[in-house]
C-alpha positions in Angstrom: 135.5 57.5 72.2 133.7 56.2 75.3 135.1 56.6 78.8 134.0 55.1 82.1 134.3 57.2 85.3 134.0 55.3 88.6 132.5 57.1 91.5 135.5 56.4 93.6 137.6 58.9 92.4 131.1 69.7 62.9 134.6 70.8 64.9 134.7 72.5 68.2 135.6 76.3 68.1 138.4 77.1 70.4 138.8 80.9 70.4 136.4 81.9 73.2 136.2 80.1 76.6 132.9 80.3 78.4 134.7 79.8 81.7 138.0 78.3 82.9 138.2 74.7 82.0 140.4 71.9 83.1 142.1 69.5 80.6 139.9 67.0 79.0 139.6 63.5 80.6 142.5 61.1 79.8 141.1 57.7 79.0 144.3 56.1 80.4 143.7 57.5 83.8 140.0 56.7 84.2 139.1 53.9 86.6 136.8 51.2 85.2 134.4 49.6 87.6 133.3 46.3 86.0 130.6 45.5 88.6 128.9 48.9 88.7 125.7 50.1 87.1 126.8 52.2 84.2 125.2 55.7 83.8 125.3 57.5 80.5 124.2 61.1 79.6 123.7 63.4 76.6 126.6 65.8 76.3 125.7 69.3 77.5 128.4 71.7 78.5 131.4 69.5 77.7 133.1 66.4 79.0 134.9 67.9 82.0 132.0 70.0 83.2 129.4 67.3 82.7 131.5 64.7 84.5 132.1 67.2 87.4 128.3 67.6 87.7 127.3 63.9 87.4 129.8 62.1 89.6 128.5 63.6 92.9 125.0 62.7 91.7 126.0 59.1 91.3 127.4 59.1 94.8 124.0 60.1 96.0 122.4 57.2 94.0 125.0 54.9 95.6 124.2 56.0 99.1 120.4 55.7 98.5 120.4 52.4 96.7 123.4 50.6 98.2 124.6 49.8 94.7 127.8 50.9 92.8 127.5 53.3 89.9 130.0 54.6 87.3 129.7 57.2 84.6 130.0 56.4 80.9 130.9 59.3 78.6 130.4 59.3 74.9 131.0 62.2 72.5 128.0 61.6 70.3 124.3 61.8 71.3 123.4 58.8 69.2 125.9 56.7 71.0 124.2 57.5 74.3 121.0 55.9 73.0 122.8 52.9 71.4 124.7 52.2 74.6 121.5 52.2 76.6 119.8 49.9 74.1 122.7 47.4 74.0 123.1 47.3 77.8 126.5 49.0 77.7 124.9 51.4 80.1 122.0 50.6 82.4 120.7 54.1 82.9 121.0 57.4 81.2 120.0 61.0 81.4 118.5 61.8 78.0 116.8 64.7 76.3 113.3 64.0 75.0 114.5 63.3 71.5 116.9 60.6 72.6 114.4 59.3 75.1 112.0 58.7 72.3 114.6 57.0 70.2 115.6 54.8 73.1 111.9 53.8 73.7 111.0 53.2 70.1 114.2 51.4 69.0 115.3 49.6 72.1 112.2 49.3 74.4 113.8 51.5 77.1 111.7 52.8 80.0 111.8 56.3 81.5 111.8 56.6 85.2 111.6 60.3 86.0 111.5 63.7 84.5 113.7 66.6 85.5 112.1 69.6 87.3 113.1 73.1 86.4 113.8 76.0 88.8 110.0 76.5 89.1 109.4 72.9 90.0 107.9 71.9 86.6 109.0 69.0 84.4 109.7 71.2 81.5 112.3 73.4 79.8 112.7 75.9 77.0 115.1 76.6 74.2 116.6 79.9 73.3 117.8 81.5 70.0 120.6 84.0 70.6 123.2 86.1 69.0 126.2 88.3 69.9 125.5 91.4 72.0 126.5 93.7 69.2 124.6 91.9 66.4 122.2 93.6 64.1 119.8 90.6 64.5 116.9 91.8 66.6 114.2 89.2 65.8 113.8 85.8 64.2 112.8 87.3 60.9 116.3 88.9 60.7 117.8 85.4 60.5 117.0 85.2 56.8 120.3 85.0 54.8 122.4 84.6 58.0 124.4 81.7 59.3 123.1 79.6 62.1 124.5 77.1 64.6 122.4 74.2 66.1 123.7 71.9 68.8 123.6 68.2 68.2 121.2 66.9 65.5 119.6 64.7 68.2 119.4 67.5 70.8 115.9 68.7 71.8 116.9 72.1 73.0 119.8 72.5 70.6 118.0 71.5 67.4 114.4 70.3 67.5 112.9 73.2 69.4 114.9 76.0 67.8 114.1 74.6 64.4 110.4 74.7 65.2 110.8 78.2 66.5 112.3 79.2 63.2 109.6 77.5 61.2 106.9 79.0 63.3 108.2 82.4 62.1 108.0 81.5 58.5 111.6 80.4 57.9 113.2 77.1 56.9 116.7 75.8 56.8 116.9 76.9 53.1 116.5 80.5 54.3 119.9 80.4 56.0 123.1 81.3 54.2 124.5 78.2 55.9 123.9 76.2 59.1 125.8 73.6 61.2 125.5 71.2 64.0 128.2 71.9 66.6 127.6 68.8 68.9 126.8 70.6 72.1 125.3 73.7 73.7 128.7 75.0 74.8 130.1 74.5 71.3 127.2 76.5 69.8 127.8 79.4 72.2 131.4 79.5 71.3 130.7 79.3 67.6 128.5 82.4 67.8 130.8 84.3 70.2 133.7 83.5 67.9 131.9 85.1 65.0 131.8 81.8 63.1 128.0 81.9 63.0 125.6 84.8 63.3 123.1 83.1 65.7 122.4 79.8 67.4 120.0 77.7 69.4 120.6 76.2 72.8 119.2 75.3 76.2 117.7 78.0 78.4 119.8 77.4 81.5 123.1 78.1 79.8 121.7 80.9 77.7 120.3 82.7 80.8 123.7 82.5 82.5 125.6 83.8 79.5 123.1 86.6 79.0 123.4 87.7 82.6 127.2 87.7 82.1 126.7 90.0 79.1 128.2 87.5 76.7 125.1 86.9 74.5 121.8 88.5 73.6 118.7 86.4 73.6 116.3 87.1 70.7 113.7 84.5 71.3 112.6 82.0 73.9 110.4 79.0 73.1 107.3 77.8 74.9 107.6 75.0 77.4 108.6 71.4 76.3 109.2 68.3 78.4 112.4 68.2 80.3 115.3 65.7 80.2 114.6 62.2 81.6 116.3 59.4 83.4 115.8 56.2 81.4 116.7 52.6 81.8 117.7 49.6 79.7 114.7 47.2 79.1 116.6 44.3 80.7 117.6 45.9 83.9 116.4 44.2 87.1 113.0 45.6 88.1 114.2 45.7 91.7 117.1 48.0 90.6 114.7 50.1 88.6 112.4 50.6 91.5 115.2 51.5 93.8 116.7 54.0 91.4 113.3 55.6 90.8 112.7 56.0 94.5 116.1 57.6 94.8 115.3 60.0 92.0 112.0 61.1 93.4 113.6 61.5 96.9 116.4 63.6 95.4 116.5 67.1 96.9 119.2 69.1 95.1 118.1 72.4 96.7 117.5 70.9 100.1 119.2 68.2 102.1 121.4 67.0 99.2 122.7 70.4 98.0 126.0 70.3 99.9 127.0 67.1 98.2 126.5 68.3 94.6 128.6 70.4 92.1 126.9 72.8 89.7 123.7 70.9 89.7 121.9 74.2 89.0 123.4 74.1 85.5 121.5 70.9 84.6 117.9 70.6 83.2 116.8 69.2 86.6 117.8 71.8 89.2 114.8 71.0 91.4 115.1 67.2 91.2 112.7 64.8 89.5 109.0 64.0 89.1 107.1 60.9 87.8 107.4 60.5 84.0 104.3 60.8 81.8 104.4 59.1 78.4 102.0 61.6 76.9 104.4 64.4 77.7 106.5 63.3 74.7 103.7 63.5 72.2 104.6 66.8 70.6 108.4 66.0 70.5 107.6 62.7 68.9 105.7 64.4 66.1 108.7 66.8 65.5 111.2 63.9 65.6 109.2 62.3 62.8 108.8 65.6 60.9 112.5 66.2 60.8 113.4 62.6 59.8 115.1 61.6 63.0 112.9 58.7 63.9 
């Protein structure tokens, strides 16, 4: 179910909480701003956490561009792409897989790429297990159960799947596997003992590892980071203004005090210019796995 948040104001496991969470958004209490630019995003941590992160960011975009923005939440990755393609949203934060789908299917454009903590437009995926697991290396996954994130997730599915294949395994070598829908769901599925291991984004995995909640058994090489993309019919003047705002964004500098948990995103250091060739390897994997 889609929700709009104005700037003015397989099943999810429930046993283990990664942190204290507030109740989920109530669609009856969410303000709808008809005249605003709608901003969508791939689900990462969960509705409440993602909304908390993105709303202050949209306020920054409003201040820089002089235009109104509102947040559009959807539960499914594929809906984020379809909304952008149909003009239900004007802009969206997309992982490389969804960015490729938006470009190929709907003629979307990508404005900027997220910068990691080292200031590079890339991120990594992690394969992890419980701290007391007997799984020590990727070869030990044979005959085990495995949790991916969303089927359309770059860090939650595409990269972990490649990591597994690069180590001589295929999906058939698992006892079973599932797609949980988000990185947080994957973490909970493994922590709850429902699956032996899982794949997710590096930022969340690092935090959970430092908290002693999971053990990382493999880290991928670098892949292109998440992107900010636009609908093909959006006014070029708006596109130019938003792109300037993204490239001027300083989340660790002058804009840090206005943000909430921005360090948990794939763009903790802001944004850089987008390069089309950066998506070449992911595009090949998307075709290999039958997503495009």
